All heavy atoms as TSV, in Angstrom:
chain	resi	resn	atom	element	x	y	z
A	1	MET	N	N	-24.062	0.397	15.151
A	1	MET	CA	C	-22.777	-0.328	14.962
A	1	MET	C	C	-21.708	0.388	15.717
A	1	MET	O	O	-21.529	1.629	15.568
A	1	MET	CB	C	-22.465	-0.377	13.466
A	1	MET	CG	C	-21.227	-1.114	13.130
A	1	MET	SD	S	-20.811	-1.238	11.384
A	1	MET	CE	C	-22.054	-2.387	10.819
A	2	ASN	N	N	-21.002	-0.293	16.557
A	2	ASN	CA	C	-19.980	0.352	17.313
A	2	ASN	C	C	-18.626	0.408	16.525
A	2	ASN	O	O	-18.456	-0.170	15.510
A	2	ASN	CB	C	-19.732	-0.349	18.675
A	2	ASN	CG	C	-19.170	-1.734	18.527
A	2	ASN	OD1	O	-18.481	-2.024	17.552
A	2	ASN	ND2	N	-19.478	-2.603	19.491
A	3	MET	N	N	-17.731	1.191	17.089
A	3	MET	CA	C	-16.430	1.472	16.371
A	3	MET	C	C	-15.646	0.144	16.142
A	3	MET	O	O	-15.038	-0.007	15.152
A	3	MET	CB	C	-15.581	2.456	17.155
A	3	MET	CG	C	-14.286	2.817	16.431
A	3	MET	SD	S	-14.605	3.500	14.865
A	3	MET	CE	C	-14.151	5.189	15.178
A	4	ALA	N	N	-15.673	-0.722	17.142
A	4	ALA	CA	C	-14.898	-1.983	16.991
A	4	ALA	C	C	-15.403	-2.829	15.840
A	4	ALA	O	O	-14.632	-3.408	15.136
A	4	ALA	CB	C	-14.954	-2.765	18.314
A	5	SER	N	N	-16.684	-2.895	15.677
A	5	SER	CA	C	-17.246	-3.727	14.554
A	5	SER	C	C	-16.912	-3.055	13.227
A	5	SER	O	O	-16.751	-3.742	12.228
A	5	SER	CB	C	-18.688	-3.938	14.724
A	5	SER	OG	O	-19.385	-2.738	14.688
A	6	LYS	N	N	-16.839	-1.748	13.147
A	6	LYS	CA	C	-16.511	-1.064	11.897
A	6	LYS	C	C	-15.043	-1.374	11.529
A	6	LYS	O	O	-14.715	-1.630	10.402
A	6	LYS	CB	C	-16.692	0.458	12.034
A	6	LYS	CG	C	-18.085	0.913	12.001
A	6	LYS	CD	C	-18.200	2.410	12.127
A	6	LYS	CE	C	-19.599	2.850	12.244
A	6	LYS	NZ	N	-19.723	4.345	12.366
A	7	ILE	N	N	-14.202	-1.367	12.535
A	7	ILE	CA	C	-12.746	-1.627	12.283
A	7	ILE	C	C	-12.597	-3.082	11.882
A	7	ILE	O	O	-11.832	-3.369	11.005
A	7	ILE	CB	C	-11.948	-1.323	13.534
A	7	ILE	CG1	C	-11.936	0.183	13.827
A	7	ILE	CG2	C	-10.490	-1.862	13.474
A	7	ILE	CD1	C	-11.333	0.591	15.156
A	8	ALA	N	N	-13.279	-4.010	12.511
A	8	ALA	CA	C	-13.148	-5.403	12.224
A	8	ALA	C	C	-13.615	-5.736	10.767
A	8	ALA	O	O	-13.096	-6.602	10.141
A	8	ALA	CB	C	-13.998	-6.196	13.152
A	9	LYS	N	N	-14.509	-4.910	10.296
A	9	LYS	CA	C	-15.017	-5.186	8.929
A	9	LYS	C	C	-14.239	-4.396	7.764
A	9	LYS	O	O	-14.531	-4.544	6.675
A	9	LYS	CB	C	-16.537	-4.879	8.843
A	9	LYS	CG	C	-17.361	-5.779	9.657
A	9	LYS	CD	C	-18.782	-5.525	9.529
A	9	LYS	CE	C	-19.550	-6.437	10.471
A	9	LYS	NZ	N	-21.013	-6.099	10.449
A	10	SER	N	N	-13.309	-3.539	8.220
A	10	SER	CA	C	-12.540	-2.815	7.194
A	10	SER	C	C	-11.584	-3.771	6.482
A	10	SER	O	O	-11.029	-4.618	7.022
A	10	SER	CB	C	-11.709	-1.717	7.943
A	10	SER	OG	O	-12.530	-0.836	8.597
A	11	PRO	N	N	-11.485	-3.428	5.135
A	11	PRO	CA	C	-10.543	-4.260	4.399
A	11	PRO	C	C	-9.061	-3.926	4.829
A	11	PRO	O	O	-8.745	-2.831	5.211
A	11	PRO	CB	C	-10.765	-3.775	2.955
A	11	PRO	CG	C	-11.322	-2.470	3.049
A	11	PRO	CD	C	-12.147	-2.433	4.374
A	12	VAL	N	N	-8.259	-4.924	4.860
A	12	VAL	CA	C	-6.871	-4.791	5.255
A	12	VAL	C	C	-6.094	-4.238	4.087
A	12	VAL	O	O	-6.174	-4.796	2.975
A	12	VAL	CB	C	-6.290	-6.112	5.733
A	12	VAL	CG1	C	-4.853	-5.988	6.038
A	12	VAL	CG2	C	-7.109	-6.647	6.952
A	13	VAL	N	N	-5.304	-3.259	4.339
A	13	VAL	CA	C	-4.455	-2.675	3.256
A	13	VAL	C	C	-3.103	-3.360	3.342
A	13	VAL	O	O	-2.538	-3.417	4.440
A	13	VAL	CB	C	-4.327	-1.119	3.525
A	13	VAL	CG1	C	-3.404	-0.547	2.483
A	13	VAL	CG2	C	-5.631	-0.456	3.488
A	14	PRO	N	N	-2.603	-3.911	2.250
A	14	PRO	CA	C	-1.276	-4.622	2.303
A	14	PRO	C	C	-0.191	-3.568	2.596
A	14	PRO	O	O	-0.289	-2.419	2.237
A	14	PRO	CB	C	-1.171	-5.161	0.956
A	14	PRO	CG	C	-2.119	-4.433	0.086
A	14	PRO	CD	C	-3.171	-3.939	0.927
A	15	SER	N	N	0.827	-4.018	3.251
A	15	SER	CA	C	1.977	-3.195	3.460
A	15	SER	C	C	2.694	-2.921	2.214
A	15	SER	O	O	2.568	-3.568	1.224
A	15	SER	CB	C	2.892	-3.879	4.533
A	15	SER	OG	O	3.556	-4.977	3.883
A	16	ILE	N	N	3.574	-1.901	2.234
A	16	ILE	CA	C	4.346	-1.562	1.059
A	16	ILE	C	C	5.294	-2.741	0.781
A	16	ILE	O	O	5.476	-3.140	-0.386
A	16	ILE	CB	C	5.152	-0.273	1.341
A	16	ILE	CG1	C	4.219	0.917	1.319
A	16	ILE	CG2	C	6.252	-0.122	0.252
A	16	ILE	CD1	C	4.816	2.229	1.655
A	17	GLY	N	N	5.855	-3.347	1.787
A	17	GLY	CA	C	6.734	-4.464	1.574
A	17	GLY	C	C	5.976	-5.652	0.927
A	17	GLY	O	O	6.542	-6.255	-0.023
A	18	ALA	N	N	4.776	-5.886	1.317
A	18	ALA	CA	C	3.996	-6.964	0.724
A	18	ALA	C	C	3.698	-6.661	-0.713
A	18	ALA	O	O	3.741	-7.554	-1.588
A	18	ALA	CB	C	2.710	-7.232	1.517
A	19	LEU	N	N	3.371	-5.390	-1.010
A	19	LEU	CA	C	3.047	-4.976	-2.355
A	19	LEU	C	C	4.302	-5.204	-3.242
A	19	LEU	O	O	4.223	-5.680	-4.346
A	19	LEU	CB	C	2.678	-3.481	-2.408
A	19	LEU	CG	C	2.273	-2.945	-3.725
A	19	LEU	CD1	C	0.992	-2.097	-3.577
A	19	LEU	CD2	C	3.382	-2.142	-4.332
A	20	LEU	N	N	5.502	-4.798	-2.744
A	20	LEU	CA	C	6.707	-4.960	-3.523
A	20	LEU	C	C	7.028	-6.481	-3.761
A	20	LEU	O	O	7.345	-6.864	-4.818
A	20	LEU	CB	C	7.896	-4.292	-2.773
A	20	LEU	CG	C	7.904	-2.825	-2.612
A	20	LEU	CD1	C	9.047	-2.328	-1.774
A	20	LEU	CD2	C	7.792	-2.134	-4.034
A	21	ALA	N	N	6.859	-7.281	-2.725
A	21	ALA	CA	C	7.125	-8.714	-2.814
A	21	ALA	C	C	6.143	-9.402	-3.802
A	21	ALA	O	O	6.549	-10.200	-4.687
A	21	ALA	CB	C	7.065	-9.379	-1.458
A	22	ASP	N	N	4.905	-9.014	-3.732
A	22	ASP	CA	C	3.866	-9.566	-4.646
A	22	ASP	C	C	4.126	-9.145	-6.071
A	22	ASP	O	O	4.064	-10.003	-6.953
A	22	ASP	CB	C	2.488	-9.065	-4.225
A	22	ASP	CG	C	1.967	-9.683	-2.965
A	22	ASP	OD1	O	2.647	-10.680	-2.489
A	22	ASP	OD2	O	0.964	-9.181	-2.443
A	23	ALA	N	N	4.618	-7.903	-6.310
A	23	ALA	CA	C	4.888	-7.434	-7.664
A	23	ALA	C	C	6.082	-8.221	-8.198
A	23	ALA	O	O	6.113	-8.530	-9.348
A	23	ALA	CB	C	5.104	-5.941	-7.584
A	24	ARG	N	N	7.083	-8.384	-7.334
A	24	ARG	CA	C	8.295	-9.052	-7.807
A	24	ARG	C	C	7.944	-10.522	-8.166
A	24	ARG	O	O	8.354	-10.973	-9.247
A	24	ARG	CB	C	9.367	-9.036	-6.674
A	24	ARG	CG	C	10.654	-9.820	-7.000
A	24	ARG	CD	C	11.651	-9.814	-5.892
A	24	ARG	NE	N	11.114	-10.375	-4.639
A	24	ARG	CZ	C	11.000	-11.691	-4.370
A	24	ARG	NH1	N	11.368	-12.590	-5.303
A	24	ARG	NH2	N	10.637	-12.074	-3.179
A	25	GLN	N	N	7.232	-11.149	-7.341
A	25	GLN	CA	C	6.914	-12.531	-7.605
A	25	GLN	C	C	5.977	-12.671	-8.816
A	25	GLN	O	O	6.123	-13.654	-9.605
A	25	GLN	CB	C	6.284	-13.157	-6.369
A	25	GLN	CG	C	7.314	-13.293	-5.216
A	25	GLN	CD	C	6.586	-13.615	-3.843
A	25	GLN	OE1	O	5.365	-13.661	-3.781
A	25	GLN	NE2	N	7.462	-13.702	-2.840
A	26	ALA	N	N	5.071	-11.742	-8.977
A	26	ALA	CA	C	4.159	-11.820	-10.158
A	26	ALA	C	C	4.877	-11.655	-11.414
A	26	ALA	O	O	4.482	-12.268	-12.485
A	26	ALA	CB	C	3.069	-10.717	-9.993
A	27	ARG	N	N	6.053	-10.972	-11.413
A	27	ARG	CA	C	6.769	-10.752	-12.625
A	27	ARG	C	C	7.900	-11.906	-12.796
A	27	ARG	O	O	8.611	-11.918	-13.803
A	27	ARG	CB	C	7.500	-9.422	-12.606
A	27	ARG	CG	C	6.492	-8.351	-12.952
A	27	ARG	CD	C	6.951	-6.974	-12.445
A	27	ARG	NE	N	5.966	-5.945	-12.744
A	27	ARG	CZ	C	4.820	-5.755	-12.103
A	27	ARG	NH1	N	4.447	-6.590	-11.180
A	27	ARG	NH2	N	3.975	-4.806	-12.408
A	28	GLY	N	N	7.960	-12.793	-11.830
A	28	GLY	CA	C	8.912	-13.874	-11.893
A	28	GLY	C	C	10.317	-13.510	-11.604
A	28	GLY	O	O	11.260	-14.166	-12.056
A	29	TYR	N	N	10.480	-12.343	-10.870
A	29	TYR	CA	C	11.891	-11.839	-10.607
A	29	TYR	C	C	12.337	-12.422	-9.288
A	29	TYR	O	O	11.533	-12.559	-8.305
A	29	TYR	CB	C	11.905	-10.335	-10.461
A	29	TYR	CG	C	11.562	-9.564	-11.739
A	29	TYR	CD1	C	11.140	-8.273	-11.678
A	29	TYR	CD2	C	11.672	-10.135	-12.976
A	29	TYR	CE1	C	10.841	-7.524	-12.806
A	29	TYR	CE2	C	11.382	-9.452	-14.163
A	29	TYR	CZ	C	10.979	-8.108	-14.047
A	29	TYR	OH	O	10.669	-7.386	-15.251
A	30	SER	N	N	13.597	-12.719	-9.255
A	30	SER	CA	C	14.175	-13.149	-7.965
A	30	SER	C	C	14.684	-11.946	-7.172
A	30	SER	O	O	14.713	-10.835	-7.728
A	30	SER	CB	C	15.438	-14.083	-8.181
A	30	SER	OG	O	16.445	-13.321	-8.822
A	31	LEU	N	N	15.028	-12.137	-5.912
A	31	LEU	CA	C	15.655	-11.085	-5.179
A	31	LEU	C	C	16.862	-10.525	-5.809
A	31	LEU	O	O	17.123	-9.314	-5.864
A	31	LEU	CB	C	15.926	-11.552	-3.735
A	31	LEU	CG	C	14.713	-11.820	-2.816
A	31	LEU	CD1	C	15.084	-12.513	-1.568
A	31	LEU	CD2	C	14.011	-10.463	-2.500
A	32	ASP	N	N	17.657	-11.473	-6.343
A	32	ASP	CA	C	18.910	-11.089	-7.022
A	32	ASP	C	C	18.593	-10.164	-8.293
A	32	ASP	O	O	19.329	-9.230	-8.541
A	32	ASP	CB	C	19.641	-12.360	-7.528
A	32	ASP	CG	C	20.369	-13.069	-6.374
A	32	ASP	OD1	O	20.887	-12.359	-5.464
A	32	ASP	OD2	O	20.336	-14.279	-6.403
A	33	ASP	N	N	17.574	-10.550	-9.013
A	33	ASP	CA	C	17.164	-9.746	-10.177
A	33	ASP	C	C	16.853	-8.304	-9.812
A	33	ASP	O	O	17.320	-7.357	-10.430
A	33	ASP	CB	C	15.914	-10.345	-10.838
A	33	ASP	CG	C	16.140	-11.693	-11.499
A	33	ASP	OD1	O	17.308	-11.997	-11.853
A	33	ASP	OD2	O	15.166	-12.476	-11.577
A	34	VAL	N	N	16.070	-8.167	-8.765
A	34	VAL	CA	C	15.698	-6.843	-8.258
A	34	VAL	C	C	16.842	-6.086	-7.762
A	34	VAL	O	O	17.034	-4.850	-7.990
A	34	VAL	CB	C	14.530	-6.870	-7.276
A	34	VAL	CG1	C	14.203	-5.486	-6.681
A	34	VAL	CG2	C	13.270	-7.485	-7.867
A	35	ALA	N	N	17.679	-6.721	-6.952
A	35	ALA	CA	C	18.876	-6.095	-6.427
A	35	ALA	C	C	19.835	-5.601	-7.550
A	35	ALA	O	O	20.279	-4.444	-7.559
A	35	ALA	CB	C	19.628	-7.092	-5.521
A	36	GLU	N	N	20.049	-6.438	-8.603
A	36	GLU	CA	C	20.879	-6.082	-9.643
A	36	GLU	C	C	20.274	-4.824	-10.475
A	36	GLU	O	O	21.014	-3.958	-10.816
A	36	GLU	CB	C	21.128	-7.208	-10.576
A	36	GLU	CG	C	22.103	-6.974	-11.697
A	36	GLU	CD	C	22.393	-8.159	-12.521
A	36	GLU	OE1	O	22.366	-9.350	-12.010
A	36	GLU	OE2	O	22.676	-8.003	-13.690
A	37	THR	N	N	19.012	-4.920	-10.729
A	37	THR	CA	C	18.369	-3.894	-11.490
A	37	THR	C	C	18.348	-2.524	-10.761
A	37	THR	O	O	18.504	-1.495	-11.379
A	37	THR	CB	C	16.868	-4.294	-11.759
A	37	THR	OG1	O	16.900	-5.462	-12.491
A	37	THR	CG2	C	16.143	-3.202	-12.594
A	38	THR	N	N	18.199	-2.540	-9.438
A	38	THR	CA	C	18.097	-1.284	-8.685
A	38	THR	C	C	19.396	-0.825	-8.115
A	38	THR	O	O	19.408	0.298	-7.629
A	38	THR	CB	C	17.075	-1.463	-7.537
A	38	THR	OG1	O	17.506	-2.557	-6.687
A	38	THR	CG2	C	15.649	-1.775	-8.077
A	39	GLY	N	N	20.457	-1.615	-8.129
A	39	GLY	CA	C	21.617	-1.250	-7.495
A	39	GLY	C	C	21.669	-1.430	-5.946
A	39	GLY	O	O	22.547	-0.939	-5.286
A	40	LEU	N	N	20.664	-2.098	-5.423
A	40	LEU	CA	C	20.638	-2.391	-4.027
A	40	LEU	C	C	21.153	-3.803	-3.712
A	40	LEU	O	O	21.358	-4.588	-4.689
A	40	LEU	CB	C	19.148	-2.309	-3.539
A	40	LEU	CG	C	18.460	-0.925	-3.701
A	40	LEU	CD1	C	16.961	-1.095	-3.385
A	40	LEU	CD2	C	19.101	0.080	-2.846
A	41	THR	N	N	21.370	-4.103	-2.507
A	41	THR	CA	C	21.821	-5.474	-2.148
A	41	THR	C	C	20.557	-6.338	-1.891
A	41	THR	O	O	19.480	-5.841	-1.657
A	41	THR	CB	C	22.676	-5.473	-0.822
A	41	THR	OG1	O	21.823	-5.081	0.217
A	41	THR	CG2	C	23.876	-4.549	-0.997
A	42	VAL	N	N	20.754	-7.632	-1.975
A	42	VAL	CA	C	19.706	-8.616	-1.706
A	42	VAL	C	C	19.171	-8.309	-0.243
A	42	VAL	O	O	17.912	-8.367	-0.009
A	42	VAL	CB	C	20.071	-10.036	-1.902
A	42	VAL	CG1	C	19.033	-11.002	-1.317
A	42	VAL	CG2	C	20.423	-10.322	-3.332
A	43	ALA	N	N	20.070	-8.036	0.642
A	43	ALA	CA	C	19.626	-7.733	2.066
A	43	ALA	C	C	18.790	-6.533	2.123
A	43	ALA	O	O	17.838	-6.498	2.938
A	43	ALA	CB	C	20.896	-7.586	2.939
A	44	GLU	N	N	19.102	-5.495	1.376
A	44	GLU	CA	C	18.243	-4.273	1.350
A	44	GLU	C	C	16.885	-4.551	0.762
A	44	GLU	O	O	15.901	-4.095	1.369
A	44	GLU	CB	C	18.969	-3.187	0.600
A	44	GLU	CG	C	20.185	-2.629	1.296
A	44	GLU	CD	C	20.932	-1.715	0.405
A	44	GLU	OE1	O	21.201	-1.939	-0.780
A	44	GLU	OE2	O	21.307	-0.567	0.875
A	45	VAL	N	N	16.831	-5.282	-0.332
A	45	VAL	CA	C	15.522	-5.620	-0.931
A	45	VAL	C	C	14.668	-6.466	0.076
A	45	VAL	O	O	13.483	-6.215	0.272
A	45	VAL	CB	C	15.700	-6.322	-2.266
A	45	VAL	CG1	C	14.403	-6.779	-2.860
A	45	VAL	CG2	C	16.485	-5.428	-3.250
A	46	THR	N	N	15.312	-7.456	0.695
A	46	THR	CA	C	14.612	-8.287	1.616
A	46	THR	C	C	14.105	-7.441	2.858
A	46	THR	O	O	12.968	-7.685	3.236
A	46	THR	CB	C	15.595	-9.383	2.176
A	46	THR	OG1	O	16.014	-10.142	1.074
A	46	THR	CG2	C	14.896	-10.294	3.167
A	47	ALA	N	N	14.950	-6.564	3.289
A	47	ALA	CA	C	14.434	-5.691	4.456
A	47	ALA	C	C	13.328	-4.859	4.038
A	47	ALA	O	O	12.302	-4.683	4.826
A	47	ALA	CB	C	15.661	-4.810	4.951
A	48	LEU	N	N	13.251	-4.374	2.820
A	48	LEU	CA	C	12.102	-3.563	2.420
A	48	LEU	C	C	10.845	-4.431	2.222
A	48	LEU	O	O	9.808	-3.994	2.629
A	48	LEU	CB	C	12.443	-2.867	1.065
A	48	LEU	CG	C	13.510	-1.779	1.176
A	48	LEU	CD1	C	14.074	-1.418	-0.169
A	48	LEU	CD2	C	12.906	-0.529	1.867
A	49	GLU	N	N	11.011	-5.596	1.675
A	49	GLU	CA	C	9.899	-6.496	1.481
A	49	GLU	C	C	9.332	-6.953	2.825
A	49	GLU	O	O	8.154	-7.283	2.988
A	49	GLU	CB	C	10.269	-7.711	0.654
A	49	GLU	CG	C	10.469	-7.364	-0.810
A	49	GLU	CD	C	10.606	-8.584	-1.724
A	49	GLU	OE1	O	10.564	-9.709	-1.181
A	49	GLU	OE2	O	10.754	-8.401	-2.844
A	50	ASN	N	N	10.178	-7.079	3.818
A	50	ASN	CA	C	9.754	-7.475	5.184
A	50	ASN	C	C	9.350	-6.329	6.090
A	50	ASN	O	O	9.127	-6.540	7.341
A	50	ASN	CB	C	10.856	-8.300	5.846
A	50	ASN	CG	C	11.073	-9.647	5.168
A	50	ASN	OD1	O	10.193	-10.234	4.675
A	50	ASN	ND2	N	12.337	-10.090	5.142
A	51	ASP	N	N	9.235	-5.118	5.500
A	51	ASP	CA	C	8.891	-3.911	6.290
A	51	ASP	C	C	9.788	-3.716	7.417
A	51	ASP	O	O	9.435	-3.117	8.476
A	51	ASP	CB	C	7.425	-3.996	6.751
A	51	ASP	CG	C	6.462	-4.029	5.594
A	51	ASP	OD1	O	6.597	-3.202	4.674
A	51	ASP	OD2	O	5.547	-4.864	5.613
A	52	ALA	N	N	11.130	-4.025	7.266
A	52	ALA	CA	C	12.117	-3.750	8.255
A	52	ALA	C	C	12.901	-2.525	7.942
A	52	ALA	O	O	13.703	-2.038	8.728
A	52	ALA	CB	C	13.061	-4.950	8.397
A	53	ASP	N	N	12.740	-1.966	6.747
A	53	ASP	CA	C	13.354	-0.730	6.288
A	53	ASP	C	C	12.278	0.071	5.571
A	53	ASP	O	O	11.513	-0.483	4.861
A	53	ASP	CB	C	14.488	-1.051	5.356
A	53	ASP	CG	C	15.284	0.122	4.893
A	53	ASP	OD1	O	14.954	1.278	5.315
A	53	ASP	OD2	O	16.256	0.004	4.183
A	54	PHE	N	N	12.290	1.369	5.798
A	54	PHE	CA	C	11.262	2.234	5.173
A	54	PHE	C	C	11.865	3.356	4.472
A	54	PHE	O	O	11.328	4.436	4.369
A	54	PHE	CB	C	10.320	2.723	6.279
A	54	PHE	CG	C	9.533	1.630	6.967
A	54	PHE	CD1	C	9.930	1.144	8.157
A	54	PHE	CD2	C	8.409	1.095	6.353
A	54	PHE	CE1	C	9.283	0.162	8.775
A	54	PHE	CE2	C	7.744	0.070	6.962
A	54	PHE	CZ	C	8.153	-0.445	8.186
A	55	ASP	N	N	13.102	3.185	3.915
A	55	ASP	CA	C	13.771	4.213	3.129
A	55	ASP	C	C	12.984	4.509	1.884
A	55	ASP	O	O	12.929	3.688	0.976
A	55	ASP	CB	C	15.205	3.697	2.823
A	55	ASP	CG	C	16.070	4.826	2.098
A	55	ASP	OD1	O	15.648	5.193	1.025
A	55	ASP	OD2	O	17.073	5.170	2.710
A	56	ALA	N	N	12.513	5.709	1.803
A	56	ALA	CA	C	11.554	6.131	0.658
A	56	ALA	C	C	12.269	6.012	-0.695
A	56	ALA	O	O	11.682	5.635	-1.693
A	56	ALA	CB	C	11.052	7.551	0.948
A	57	SER	N	N	13.533	6.436	-0.747
A	57	SER	CA	C	14.248	6.405	-2.030
A	57	SER	C	C	14.423	4.974	-2.511
A	57	SER	O	O	14.266	4.693	-3.700
A	57	SER	CB	C	15.552	7.118	-1.927
A	57	SER	OG	O	16.474	6.463	-1.128
A	58	LYS	N	N	14.736	4.042	-1.606
A	58	LYS	CA	C	14.904	2.629	-2.029
A	58	LYS	C	C	13.521	2.037	-2.423
A	58	LYS	O	O	13.401	1.272	-3.317
A	58	LYS	CB	C	15.432	1.823	-0.812
A	58	LYS	CG	C	16.830	2.121	-0.427
A	58	LYS	CD	C	17.313	1.326	0.790
A	58	LYS	CE	C	18.676	1.736	1.249
A	58	LYS	NZ	N	18.975	0.988	2.488
A	59	ILE	N	N	12.506	2.379	-1.697
A	59	ILE	CA	C	11.165	1.931	-2.026
A	59	ILE	C	C	10.795	2.393	-3.425
A	59	ILE	O	O	10.256	1.591	-4.237
A	59	ILE	CB	C	10.091	2.363	-0.974
A	59	ILE	CG1	C	10.367	1.605	0.361
A	59	ILE	CG2	C	8.647	2.134	-1.544
A	59	ILE	CD1	C	9.562	2.237	1.500
A	60	ARG	N	N	11.004	3.657	-3.764
A	60	ARG	CA	C	10.712	4.212	-5.047
A	60	ARG	C	C	11.475	3.489	-6.127
A	60	ARG	O	O	10.973	3.229	-7.226
A	60	ARG	CB	C	10.953	5.756	-5.113
A	60	ARG	CG	C	9.821	6.555	-4.423
A	60	ARG	CD	C	9.951	8.032	-4.774
A	60	ARG	NE	N	11.240	8.569	-4.328
A	60	ARG	CZ	C	11.416	9.065	-3.031
A	60	ARG	NH1	N	10.424	9.082	-2.198
A	60	ARG	NH2	N	12.598	9.546	-2.711
A	61	ARG	N	N	12.772	3.225	-5.877
A	61	ARG	CA	C	13.656	2.564	-6.884
A	61	ARG	C	C	13.092	1.187	-7.256
A	61	ARG	O	O	12.966	0.806	-8.387
A	61	ARG	CB	C	15.066	2.392	-6.366
A	61	ARG	CG	C	15.783	3.723	-6.385
A	61	ARG	CD	C	17.057	3.777	-5.563
A	61	ARG	NE	N	18.095	2.856	-6.077
A	61	ARG	CZ	C	19.225	2.763	-5.418
A	61	ARG	NH1	N	19.528	3.443	-4.349
A	61	ARG	NH2	N	20.173	1.903	-5.875
A	62	ILE	N	N	12.667	0.432	-6.210
A	62	ILE	CA	C	12.169	-0.948	-6.454
A	62	ILE	C	C	10.769	-0.803	-7.141
A	62	ILE	O	O	10.490	-1.552	-8.081
A	62	ILE	CB	C	12.078	-1.735	-5.184
A	62	ILE	CG1	C	13.478	-2.003	-4.629
A	62	ILE	CG2	C	11.325	-3.047	-5.322
A	62	ILE	CD1	C	13.503	-2.658	-3.283
A	63	ALA	N	N	9.932	0.032	-6.651
A	63	ALA	CA	C	8.586	0.230	-7.151
A	63	ALA	C	C	8.659	0.561	-8.651
A	63	ALA	O	O	7.885	0.096	-9.471
A	63	ALA	CB	C	7.796	1.196	-6.343
A	64	ALA	N	N	9.546	1.541	-8.964
A	64	ALA	CA	C	9.664	1.910	-10.377
A	64	ALA	C	C	10.177	0.790	-11.218
A	64	ALA	O	O	9.641	0.515	-12.327
A	64	ALA	CB	C	10.642	3.110	-10.500
A	65	ALA	N	N	11.105	-0.016	-10.746
A	65	ALA	CA	C	11.682	-1.156	-11.501
A	65	ALA	C	C	10.584	-2.210	-11.717
A	65	ALA	O	O	10.595	-2.922	-12.714
A	65	ALA	CB	C	12.833	-1.720	-10.727
A	66	LEU	N	N	9.614	-2.349	-10.755
A	66	LEU	CA	C	8.612	-3.298	-10.865
A	66	LEU	C	C	7.296	-2.802	-11.482
A	66	LEU	O	O	6.401	-3.601	-11.690
A	66	LEU	CB	C	8.319	-3.890	-9.463
A	66	LEU	CG	C	9.413	-4.642	-8.772
A	66	LEU	CD1	C	9.021	-4.976	-7.308
A	66	LEU	CD2	C	9.762	-5.947	-9.551
A	67	GLY	N	N	7.304	-1.522	-11.796
A	67	GLY	CA	C	6.105	-0.893	-12.476
A	67	GLY	C	C	4.933	-0.770	-11.514
A	67	GLY	O	O	3.811	-0.714	-11.981
A	68	VAL	N	N	5.209	-0.527	-10.243
A	68	VAL	CA	C	4.128	-0.352	-9.309
A	68	VAL	C	C	4.280	1.000	-8.507
A	68	VAL	O	O	3.642	1.191	-7.453
A	68	VAL	CB	C	3.972	-1.504	-8.306
A	68	VAL	CG1	C	3.560	-2.790	-8.985
A	68	VAL	CG2	C	5.262	-1.719	-7.527
A	69	LEU	N	N	5.048	1.870	-9.112
A	69	LEU	CA	C	5.256	3.139	-8.441
A	69	LEU	C	C	3.988	3.937	-8.145
A	69	LEU	O	O	3.874	4.539	-7.022
A	69	LEU	CB	C	6.251	4.034	-9.276
A	69	LEU	CG	C	6.751	5.329	-8.650
A	69	LEU	CD1	C	7.415	5.081	-7.310
A	69	LEU	CD2	C	7.735	6.030	-9.585
A	70	GLU	N	N	3.085	3.852	-9.072
A	70	GLU	CA	C	1.765	4.547	-8.823
A	70	GLU	C	C	0.906	3.958	-7.734
A	70	GLU	O	O	-0.027	4.600	-7.253
A	70	GLU	CB	C	0.973	4.629	-10.152
A	70	GLU	CG	C	0.342	3.209	-10.524
A	70	GLU	CD	C	1.323	2.234	-11.166
A	70	GLU	OE1	O	2.479	2.674	-11.441
A	70	GLU	OE2	O	0.941	1.067	-11.370
A	71	LYS	N	N	1.289	2.810	-7.243
A	71	LYS	CA	C	0.450	2.116	-6.165
A	71	LYS	C	C	0.931	2.441	-4.796
A	71	LYS	O	O	0.345	2.076	-3.815
A	71	LYS	CB	C	0.482	0.615	-6.384
A	71	LYS	CG	C	-0.257	0.164	-7.609
A	71	LYS	CD	C	-0.272	-1.376	-7.675
A	71	LYS	CE	C	-1.039	-1.869	-8.815
A	71	LYS	NZ	N	-1.110	-3.320	-8.850
A	72	ILE	N	N	2.180	3.160	-4.680
A	72	ILE	CA	C	2.617	3.443	-3.363
A	72	ILE	C	C	2.490	4.857	-2.980
A	72	ILE	O	O	2.365	5.792	-3.491
A	72	ILE	CB	C	4.084	2.944	-3.174
A	72	ILE	CG1	C	4.973	3.688	-4.115
A	72	ILE	CG2	C	4.190	1.490	-3.269
A	72	ILE	CD1	C	6.438	3.584	-3.729
């Protein structure tokens, strides 16, 4: 088996942004809910969910609020 076929068969790991968005949606929270809870703006939450921002402290704040801190 060559390297390319091993890579093609590897499971895809979701991005941190996707994990945050999925957790938020699974809990029925809106972007406004998360922003208000964490003290971030809706734009900041959106940027994190879209993997356009990688600020570790913001990611931890959202992950803790959503109960997924151990997954990141």
